[in-house]
C-alpha positions as CSV (number, residue, x, y, z in Angstrom):
1,M,28.2,11.2,1.1
2,L,27.7,12.3,4.7
3,D,30.2,10.8,7.1
4,P,28.5,10.8,10.6
5,K,31.7,9.9,12.5
6,S,33.5,12.9,10.9
7,L,30.5,15.1,11.7
8,L,30.6,14.1,15.3
9,D,34.3,14.8,15.4
10,D,33.6,18.3,14.0
11,L,30.8,18.8,16.6
12,L,33.1,17.8,19.5
13,G,36.0,19.8,18.2
14,S,38.1,16.8,17.3
15,K,38.7,17.9,13.7
16,I,39.3,21.2,12.1
17,P,36.2,21.8,10.0
18,G,37.0,21.9,6.2
19,T,40.2,19.8,6.7
20,N,41.1,16.2,7.3
21,S,43.4,17.2,10.2
22,T,42.7,16.8,13.9
23,V,43.3,19.6,16.3
24,K,45.9,17.6,18.1
25,E,47.9,17.0,14.9
26,K,47.6,20.6,13.7
27,A,47.6,22.7,16.8
28,G,49.4,25.6,15.2
29,Q,47.0,25.5,12.2
30,A,44.0,25.5,14.6
31,A,45.4,28.4,16.5
32,Q,45.9,30.4,13.2
33,M,42.4,29.5,12.1
34,A,41.0,30.6,15.4
35,R,42.6,34.0,14.8
36,D,41.6,34.2,11.1
37,N,38.1,32.8,11.4
38,P,36.8,31.6,14.8
39,L,33.9,29.9,13.2
40,A,36.2,27.4,11.4
41,A,38.2,26.5,14.5
42,G,36.1,23.6,16.0
43,A,33.3,25.9,16.8
44,L,30.4,23.7,15.6
45,A,29.4,23.1,19.2
46,A,29.2,26.8,19.8
47,I,27.2,27.3,16.6
48,L,24.7,24.5,17.3
49,L,24.6,24.3,21.1
50,G,25.0,27.9,22.0
51,T,27.7,29.7,23.9
52,G,26.3,29.9,27.4
53,P,28.2,28.6,30.5
54,G,28.5,24.9,30.6
55,R,28.0,24.3,26.9
56,R,31.7,23.6,26.4
57,V,32.2,20.1,25.1
58,T,35.0,18.0,26.6
59,G,38.4,18.4,25.2
60,T,39.1,14.7,25.5
61,A,37.5,14.4,22.1
62,L,40.6,16.1,20.7
63,K,42.7,13.0,21.6
64,V,40.4,10.0,21.1
65,G,37.8,11.1,18.5
66,G,34.2,12.1,19.0
67,L,32.4,8.7,19.2
68,A,35.2,7.2,21.3
69,A,35.1,10.2,23.6
70,V,31.4,9.8,24.3
71,A,31.8,6.0,24.7
72,G,34.8,6.6,27.0
73,L,32.9,8.9,29.2
74,A,29.9,6.6,29.3
75,Y,32.1,3.6,30.1
76,K,33.9,5.5,32.9
77,A,30.6,6.5,34.5
78,Y,29.2,3.0,34.2
79,Q,32.3,1.4,35.6
80,N,32.3,3.7,38.6
81,Y,28.6,3.0,39.1
82,T,29.0,-0.8,38.9
83,N,32.1,-0.7,41.3
84,G,29.9,0.9,43.9
85,G,31.8,4.2,44.2
86,R,30.4,7.5,44.9
87,P,29.7,9.9,42.0
88,G,32.9,11.8,41.2
89,E,35.0,9.6,43.3
90,A,38.2,8.4,41.6
91,Q,38.3,4.6,41.3
92,P,41.5,2.6,42.3
93,G,43.7,2.1,39.3
94,S,41.6,4.4,37.1
95,E,43.4,6.5,34.5
96,P,43.5,10.2,35.1
97,E,43.0,10.9,31.4
98,L,40.0,9.7,29.5
99,L,40.7,6.7,27.2
100,P,38.5,5.0,24.7
101,P,36.5,2.1,26.2
102,P,38.1,-1.3,26.2
103,A,37.6,-3.3,23.1
104,D,36.1,-6.2,25.0
105,T,33.2,-4.2,26.3
106,A,29.8,-3.3,24.8
107,F,30.9,0.4,24.9
108,D,33.5,-0.2,22.1
109,P,32.1,1.7,19.1
110,A,33.2,-1.1,16.8
111,R,30.7,-3.4,18.5
112,A,27.7,-1.2,17.7
113,P,25.1,-3.6,16.3
114,Q,23.9,-0.9,13.8
115,G,27.4,0.1,12.8
116,E,29.7,2.9,14.0
117,A,28.5,5.4,11.4
118,E,24.8,4.8,12.1
119,F,25.3,5.1,15.9
120,A,27.4,8.3,15.4
121,L,24.4,9.7,13.7
122,V,22.2,8.8,16.7
123,I,24.7,10.6,19.0
124,V,24.7,13.7,16.8
125,R,20.9,13.8,16.8
126,A,20.8,13.3,20.6
127,M,23.1,16.3,21.1
128,I,21.0,18.5,18.8
129,S,17.8,17.3,20.5
130,A,19.2,18.2,23.9
131,A,20.4,21.6,22.7
132,R,16.9,22.4,21.6
133,A,15.4,21.6,25.0
134,D,15.5,25.2,26.3
135,G,14.0,26.6,23.1
136,H,16.9,28.8,22.2
137,I,16.9,27.6,18.6
138,D,13.9,29.5,17.2
139,D,13.4,30.6,13.6
140,A,15.6,33.6,13.9
141,E,18.3,31.5,15.6
142,R,18.1,28.9,12.8
143,G,18.8,31.6,10.3
144,R,21.9,32.7,12.2
145,I,23.0,29.1,12.6
146,A,22.7,28.6,8.8
147,D,24.9,31.6,8.1
148,K,27.5,30.4,10.6
149,L,27.5,26.8,9.3
150,H,28.1,28.1,5.8
151,L,31.2,29.9,7.1
152,S,32.4,27.0,9.2
153,G,33.7,25.0,6.2
154,I,32.1,21.7,7.3
155,G,30.9,20.9,3.7
156,E,27.6,21.1,2.0
157,E,26.3,17.7,2.9
158,A,27.0,18.1,6.6
159,E,25.6,21.6,6.6
160,A,22.4,20.5,4.9
161,F,22.0,17.6,7.3
162,L,22.3,19.8,10.4
163,L,19.9,22.4,9.1
164,E,17.4,19.6,8.3
165,E,17.7,18.2,11.8
166,L,17.0,21.6,13.3
167,E,13.8,21.8,11.3
168,K,12.5,18.5,12.4
169,P,10.4,18.1,15.6
170,V,12.2,16.4,18.4
171,D,11.2,12.7,18.2
172,L,12.1,11.2,21.6
173,D,10.6,7.8,20.7
174,A,12.9,7.4,17.7
175,L,15.9,8.6,19.6
176,V,15.4,6.2,22.5
177,G,14.6,3.4,20.1
178,A,17.8,3.9,18.3
179,A,19.8,2.8,21.3
180,Q,19.9,-0.9,20.8
181,T,22.0,-2.0,23.8
182,D,22.2,-1.0,27.4
183,A,25.6,0.5,26.8
184,Q,24.2,2.6,24.0
185,K,21.5,3.9,26.3
186,V,24.2,5.1,28.6
187,E,26.1,6.7,25.8
188,L,23.0,8.4,24.4
189,Y,22.3,10.1,27.8
190,T,26.0,10.9,28.2
191,A,26.1,12.7,24.8
192,S,22.9,14.6,25.6
193,R,24.4,15.7,29.0
194,L,27.6,16.7,27.2
195,A,25.6,19.0,24.9
196,I,24.0,21.1,27.7
197,E,24.4,22.3,31.2
198,P,20.9,21.9,32.7
199,E,20.5,25.4,34.1
200,T,16.8,25.8,33.1
201,R,13.8,23.7,34.1
202,A,13.3,22.8,30.4
203,E,16.8,21.4,30.1
204,R,16.7,19.6,33.4
205,G,13.2,18.3,32.5
206,Y,14.4,17.0,29.2
207,L,17.3,15.1,30.7
208,D,15.1,13.6,33.4
209,L,12.5,12.6,30.8
210,L,15.3,11.0,28.6
211,A,16.7,9.1,31.6
212,G,13.3,7.8,32.4
213,R,12.6,6.7,28.8
214,L,16.0,5.0,28.7
215,K,15.2,3.3,32.0
216,L,18.5,4.3,33.5
217,P,18.8,4.0,37.3
218,D,19.0,7.3,39.2
219,A,22.4,6.2,40.7
220,L,23.8,5.7,37.3
221,I,22.6,9.1,36.2
222,D,24.4,10.6,39.2
223,H,27.6,9.0,38.0
224,I,27.2,10.2,34.4
225,E,26.5,13.7,35.7
226,A,29.6,13.7,37.8
227,T,31.8,12.2,35.1
228,V,30.6,14.8,32.5
229,S,30.9,17.7,34.9
230,E,34.5,16.6,35.7
231,A,35.4,16.4,32.0
232,K,33.9,19.8,31.3
233,A,35.7,21.3,34.3
234,G,39.0,19.9,33.1
235,E,38.5,21.3,29.6
236,A,37.6,24.7,31.0
237,A,40.7,24.7,33.2
238,S,42.9,23.9,30.2
239,V,41.7,26.9,28.1
C-alpha cells in the first residue's frame, strides 16, 4: 500500500530510497550509495523536478521529515508575515534552524482534517504539478523518468503512482480544493515554490495563478518566496 508520507520523504531527500533509514541516521550509507548509484541517493527530486539551478529542495527535510519540513517553512513564512516583518528579515527570537511547526498551530501535520497521509499526497501532487509548469516533462522525458525511477529503488507502488501522476493533466481546481484550511493553502503554495525556481514565464505564471486561486495575499507570497529562497540558499551552501 502506498505510503504518501514516506513518498514525500523520498521526494525531499529525507529518506534513502529503498530503505527505511533516513539520510541523517545513515550518512555514511547515503554517501556510499551516492558513489555506487546516484539515482538511489535521495535523487527523486532531481528525477522528477529536473536538475536545473534552483530545483534543489531544502536540506531541512533531512532533519524533520518531508511533511514537517514543508509545514515548518510555511509556518515560518506565515509567522514573519503576521508579525509585520519584511520578507527575509529574521524575527526576534526566531530559530536559526528550521523546526517543525508548533503542535498548537493549524500548521501541525497531525491537525490536518483529511489526515496526514492524505495531505502528504496533496503536497506530492502540488510539487509534481509545479514541476510540469515549464513543459520540461514531455513524452520523451517521461520515458527517461520511468527508467530512472525503476533504478531509484523507491518501490513498485510509489513508482507506479508517480508515473500515473505524470500522465494526468494538471487539475488546478482539484489541487486548490484539496487545501481545506488556510494553513494548508500556505503549505500548498510553499511546496509548489520548493519544487521550482521560477526562471521562466511559464513557471512564474503558474505560481502567480496558484497564489490567486488560493487567495493568498501578495505580501504573504513575498514572505514565502523569501523563506524558501533562504532555505534553498542554505542547502546549496552546505553541499
